[in-house]
N, C-alpha and C positions, 0 to 999 in steps of 0.2 A: 344500473343494477339494483340500487336502493328502491327505486320506484317500482321495479319488477317484483321485489321481495315484499313490498307493501300491498301491491295488488294480489300477490299469491296468498297472502294471509286471509283474504276474503273467501277462499275456497275451503277453509277449515270447517270441520264439523263443530257444533257447539260442544266444548268441552272446557274443563277448568284448567287453561293453560295460561301461563304467565308470558307476557310478550318478549321479556329478556331472554328466557329459555328457549322459546321458539326461534327467535332471531339467531341465537347462539348455535343451535342445532342446524339451521339452514345455512348459516355462514360457514360452518364446518364442512357441511357436505359440498357446498358450492366452491369455496375457496381453497380449503386444505386438499380436498381430493383433486382439485384441478392442479394444485401445485406439485402433486407427487411426479408428474412428468419432468418438471424442473429438478426435483430432488434426485430422480434417477440419473438424469444427464450429469449432474455435479458428482454424484457418488461414483459412477463409473469411470471418472477422469483418472483416479488412482486406485480404484478398488475393482477387482475382477467382477463382471456383471452377474455370473451365476453364483459365485460364492457370496458376494455381497448381498444379492437378493435372497439367498438361503439364509444368511444370518438374520437379515431383516425380518423374515417371515417366522422363522423359529422363535426369535426373541419376541416379536409381536404376539405369536401364538401362545407363548407361555403367559405374557401379561394379560392377554384376553381371556385365557383359561382360568387364571387367578381371579379376575374380575367376575366371571361367570360363577365360580364357586363362592365368591363372596355374596353375590346377589341371589343365586338360585340353590346353592348347595350341590351335593354330588348327584342329586337326582337328574340334573341337566345332562349329565354324561351317562346316565343309566340307559344305554341303547342296545337295541338288537344288532346282531352281526350284520343285517342287511343295512341298517341305518350307518353303522360305522364304515362299511364299504362304500356306501353312497357318498357320505361327506368326504371321505378320503379321495374318491374318484373325482369329485368336484375340485379338490385342492390340486389334483394332478392337471386338470384342464384349466382352471382359472389362474391359479397361482404359479405352478411350474411352467405350464404352457403359455398362458396369456401374459403374465407379468414377465416371466423369464425371457421370453422371446423380445418383448419390447426393450428390456434391459440390453439384450444382445444388440438389438438394432440401434440404440442410442450409443453404445460402446463403439460401434462401427461408424459413428458419425451422424447418425439421423438427429436432426434438431428436435428438441423436445416439443416445440411448437407443431412441427409437422407430425411428430408421432402421436400427439393429442388429437390432431385433425383426422388422421387415419382411423384413430380408436373411435372417433365420434360416429362412425358409420356402423357400430355395432348393433344398434337397435334395429337398423334396417336389415342387417345380416340375420339377426334372430327371426325376424318375420319372414325373411326369404326361406330360412331353414323350415319354419313352420309350414310354409306353402308346399315346398318340395317334398319334405319327409312326411308331413301329415295330410298332404293334399287338401289343405284347408281352402275354402272358398272365401275370397276377400272381396271387398268393395273396390270399385274403380278408383276411389280416392286413395285407398291404401296401396293398390298396385301402382299408381301414379307416383306415390312417395317412394316405393321401392326402386322405381325407374330412375327417379331424380337423384337417389342416393348412388346408384350405379354410376351415373354421369360424374357425380362429385368425386367418387373414388377413383375414376379414370383420370381425372384432372390432377388430383393429388399425387397420383403415382407417375404422371408424365414427366419426361426429362425437364421441361421448363419450370416445374414446380420445386425442383430439388436445387438447393444451393450448390454451387460448384464444389466438387470433391465428395459429394454424397452419392454413393453407388446405388444401382437398382437393388443389390443384394440387401442393403440396409433397409430400403423402403419395403421390399418383400418380407423381411423379417418382421417389420412393424405390422404389415398387413397380416402375416401368419399369426402373430400374437392376437390380433383382433378377431380373426376367424376362429382361433382356438377358444378365446373367451366367449364369443357368441355360441360356439357349440356347447361349452359347458352351461351357459345360461339356458339354452334350449333343453339340454339333457336334465338339468337340475330341476326343472319344473315337472319332470316325469319319473323321477326315481325317488326312493325313500331316503331321507337324510335326517340328521338330528332335528327333532321338532323345534328345539329352541334356537332362534336365529343366531345369537351370539356364540353359542356352543357349536353350532354348525360351522361358523366362520373360523373359530379358534381351531377346529379340527382340520379345516381346509388349510389354514395357515401352517400348522405343524406338518401336515403330510406334504404339502406343496414345497415348503421350505426344506424338508429332509430330502426330497427329490432334487431340488436345486443344488444342495451341498454335495450330494453324490454326482451329479451331473458335472458340477464344476471340477471336482477332483478327478473324474474320469476324463475331462477334456484337458487336464493338465494345468488348470489355473492354480496360481499360488499368490499368496499376499506378500509383497515386499513391504514390510512394516516401515523401513526407513523411507520408502518412497510414498507412503500414503499421506496425503495432504490433510490439513486440519479441516478444510471446507468439505472434503469428502467424508471425512468422519461425522462432521456435523450433519451432513445430508443423510448419511446412513442412520444416525440416531433420530433425526426428524422424521425420516420415513417410517421407522419403527413405531415411534409414538403416534404418528398421524394414522397408521393403519388401525390402531386401537381406537383412537378418537373418532376416526370417520365412521367405522362400523357401528360404534356405540351410538353416535348421532343419528346414523341412518336407521338403526333399529328403533330408536326412540321416535323418529319421525313416522315410521311405518305404523307404529301403534297409536300415534296421537294426532297425526295430520292426514289430509286427504292424499290419495295417490297422484291426484293432479299436481300438488305441491311438490311431492317426492320426485316425480319424473322429470321436474324441471332441470335437475342436475344433468340430464343427458344432453342438453345444449348449452348450459352455463359452464360446466367444467372445461370444455375445449376452449372457450373463449377466455377463461381465466388462464389456462396453460399457455395460449398464444401470447397474451398480454405480458405474462411473467417471462416467458422466453425472451421476448423483444426487450423488455425493460432491464431484466437482470443479466441475461447472457449476451444481449446484443444481436440476437437472431433476426434475420431479415425475412420479410413476407413479400414475395413477388406477386406480380399481377395475377398469374395463373393460380398460384396458391391461394391468393385472396378469392378468386372466383371459385375455386374448389371448396374453400371454407364456407362461403356463403351458400353454395348449392348443397353441401353435405348437411349443414345445420338446418337448412330449409327441409331437406328430406326427413331428418329426424323429428322435427316439429310436425310435418304432415303425417309421418307414420304413426307417432304416438297419439296424435289427436284423432285421426281416422280409425285406428284400431281401438281406442277408447270408446268412440261413438258406436262402433260396431258390436262391441262386447256388452255384458250385462251391466246394469246400472251400478255405480260405484256404492259400496256399503258404507255405513257409518263405522266409526272407529268402535262403537259399542256392540255393533252387530256381530253375532257369533259367525256369521259367514266369512268374516275376515280372519278367523283363526284356522290354522291348519288342522285337518282331521287327525294329525298324529300328535298335536301338542297345541301350545298357546301362541306360536309365532305366525303372523299373517303371511300371506303369499303374494307374490308380485311377479308378473311375467317378465319384467326387466329389472332383476334384482340388483343390477350394477349400474351404476353410472357407467354409461357407456364409456366415459373417459377415465375411469379409474385405473390406476396403475399400482 
């Protein structure tokens, strides 16, 4: 991993960047983001998945909104009604749908490592949506990557890849979360949202977190304070802080590093999640799961590289083309770490 990071630094555009700050931002996106699946698995041991996720994102949204106000002032939230609706809709898809469904899946016993592997196919799903909904023409290399991703997903969902006791329902909930997040990613590139990246994410967290709290209450979830373990509380607190730290680091990288470096998280996050699941929770990786993991990660690499070559040249960080027409935040077709939860 260290050698990969060093090689990735070479693709940066010339800027006045300090190596320690760059490494810290990359490590945060790679490792902390990958660890969120482990955090969710520990949190839902004694905390209801929907209510716990709702508290996580509402608290994280408040912290991030405070950070945005500190850095950019109230102007960051001076939005049109269309932008408010767009950011809130993204929160419904990405936070409430994407992460909420993954929390439900892990609550039903889906291992964090398998949840992360299923989520790693999101970049492939986004491209598939672009092809189907937008009728986009793609290169043979890109189409091959999508096909490889489909094979990997089938292997990950097959009975042989699931540990004993893990139901198909749990696996399908994880898949539904990935599909919902991919849909949000596709839609988010085509609707008006808050121009400031961090303000946009803060609104998403608050809107999605509020929906999760309502959904949890409607589903009859309740918190038995006496039964909540210390490790679940620590996981909840860690997830809340991680949400803010990761998005801040991600936003910084979008503005200061090349997209080639930023998109590496799509295939690093799942590996980090698998390693942590095995080392910390003692999760096991069977032969079929390992094959599905390799094939899925290969598909992500193929799709991102092929799609990047078929698109316009990557602009420099100083190039105004990297700025949104509605503000100063850069745009990216795959704004999430496919393995972010």
